[in-house]
C-alpha positions as CSV (number, residue, x, y, z in Angstrom):
1,M,93.4,117.2,86.0
2,S,91.1,119.4,84.1
3,H,89.0,119.3,81.0
4,V,88.2,121.3,78.1
5,N,86.3,121.1,75.1
6,C,87.7,121.6,71.5
7,P,86.7,125.0,69.7
8,E,86.7,123.2,66.7
9,C,85.1,120.1,67.4
10,A,83.5,120.1,71.0
11,A,85.6,117.1,71.6
12,E,86.3,116.8,75.4
13,I,89.9,117.1,76.2
14,V,91.7,116.0,79.4
15,L,95.0,118.1,80.5
16,E,97.3,116.5,82.0
17,A,98.8,117.9,85.5
18,G,101.8,120.5,85.0
19,V,100.3,122.2,81.9
20,E,101.0,125.7,81.7
21,A,99.3,128.7,79.7
22,G,100.5,129.2,76.5
23,E,101.2,125.5,75.9
24,I,100.4,124.0,72.5
25,I,98.4,121.0,72.8
26,V,96.7,118.8,70.1
27,C,93.2,117.5,70.0
28,P,92.9,114.1,70.1
29,D,89.7,113.6,68.2
30,C,90.6,116.3,65.0
31,G,94.3,116.8,65.2
32,V,94.1,120.8,65.7
33,D,96.7,122.7,67.2
34,L,95.3,124.4,70.6
35,E,97.1,127.0,72.7
36,I,96.1,126.8,76.6
37,I,95.2,130.6,77.2
38,S,94.3,130.4,80.9
39,L,94.3,127.9,83.5
40,D,92.0,129.5,86.3
41,P,89.1,128.7,84.4
42,V,90.9,126.6,81.8
43,E,90.5,128.0,78.4
44,V,91.8,126.9,74.8
45,N,91.7,128.6,71.2
46,L,93.0,127.5,68.1
47,A,96.8,128.1,68.1
48,P,98.3,130.6,65.8
49,I,99.4,129.1,62.6
50,E,103.3,129.5,62.3
51,E,103.9,131.1,58.9
52,E,107.0,130.0,56.9
53,D,109.8,132.5,56.8
54,W,111.1,133.0,53.3
55,G,113.2,135.6,54.3
56,E,111.5,138.2,52.4
């Protein structure tokens, strides 16, 4: 297991074994979506916000 700090609220997040780069996780403290950028070293960033596609 790895630990990483949330870039939004600095809470410590425990990553389960088997997570992969590109996976989206949710911070248990503040609820933001985080994207795992790399596993060695472990890095996360705020996940890109998916915008609605209104067919325009």
